[in-house]
Each structure stands twice: as structure tokens, then as C-alpha cells.
C-alpha positions in Angstrom: 12.7 0.4 -44.6 9.8 1.0 -46.9 7.5 3.8 -45.9 4.4 5.5 -47.3 4.9 9.1 -47.5 2.0 11.8 -47.1 1.6 14.1 -49.9 -0.8 16.6 -51.3 -2.6 16.1 -54.8 -2.2 19.5 -56.6 -2.8 17.7 -60.4 -4.6 15.0 -61.7 -4.7 13.7 -65.4 -5.5 10.7 -67.3 -2.1 9.4 -69.1 -2.3 8.0 -72.6 -3.2 4.6 -71.6 -6.1 5.6 -69.6 -4.3 5.5 -66.2 -5.1 8.3 -63.7 -1.8 10.2 -63.0 -0.9 13.3 -61.0 1.7 15.2 -59.3 1.7 15.2 -55.6 3.5 17.6 -53.2 5.8 16.6 -50.5 6.4 19.7 -48.6 7.4 21.6 -51.6 8.8 18.5 -53.3 6.5 17.9 -56.3 6.7 14.2 -57.8 4.5 12.3 -60.5 2.2 9.6 -59.1 0.0 6.8 -60.1 -3.3 7.5 -58.9 -5.2 4.1 -60.0 -5.5 2.8 -56.4 -7.3 6.1 -55.1 -9.3 6.9 -58.1 -11.9 9.3 -56.0 -9.1 11.2 -54.9 -9.4 15.1 -55.7 -7.1 18.1 -56.1 -6.3 19.3 -52.7 -6.7 15.9 -50.9 -3.6 13.7 -49.3 -2.7 10.4 -50.2 -0.1 7.9 -48.6 2.4 7.1 -51.8 4.6 4.4 -51.8 7.3 3.7 -54.6 5.2 6.3 -56.7 1.8 4.5 -56.1 -1.0 6.5 -54.2 -2.2 3.6 -51.9 -4.7 5.4 -49.7 -5.9 8.7 -49.0 -5.7 10.4 -45.7 -7.0 13.7 -44.0 -4.8 16.8 -43.7 -4.5 16.9 -39.9 -3.1 13.2 -39.9 -0.9 13.8 -43.1 0.8 16.5 -41.2 1.4 14.6 -38.2 3.4 11.8 -40.2 5.1 14.3 -42.3 6.4 15.6 -39.4 7.1 12.5 -37.8 9.3 11.2 -41.1 11.2 14.6 -40.8 12.2 14.0 -37.4 13.4 10.8 -38.0 15.2 11.9 -41.4 13.5 9.6 -44.0 12.5 12.6 -46.2 16.0 13.0 -47.7 15.1 10.9 -50.8 12.3 12.9 -52.0 14.9 15.8 -52.9 16.1 13.2 -55.8 15.3 15.4 -59.0 13.1 13.4 -61.6 13.5 13.5 -65.2 10.6 15.4 -67.2 8.5 13.4 -69.4 
């Protein structure tokens, strides 16, 4: 099943190609995410992430509800896969 997972933006930067990138926290697990589709997002705001791309913004309350539902469904285990630092 393909899911968009809510996460909190904790860092925003522009990469060498001029693409907006950032770090997003998913309940404490931080992943590198492309922010090109949500260029107006700010640190501390929440986004929905699908396959490494933030596809929309979401408010904190709704993000919490979705995250808890995904946790209950057991759909968050894949977030614990370590990432290679670049």
C-alpha cells in the first residue's frame, strides 16, 4: 500500500542543484525529504511525505491524528530503516 506519512519539518536547505530539501521528523525518526512541491513550508510545519517527496502541507492536529492511525495500523515500521548520510 502506498501511504503519505505526516512529518514535522526540522531543517530546510537548498541543495547544489537549487532544489529545496530538508529533514523531516516522523515521530523522532528523521529522514531527508525533497520539499520542491511544498516550497512555502517553514521549519516547524508539517508535511505529508510520499516516497521521499513532501506532497502537501498539513496542520499539526491533523498530522497527529494521521500519525496515530498509521501507528495503530502497523504502517510505520519502514521508517526505522537507517539512511546513508551524504
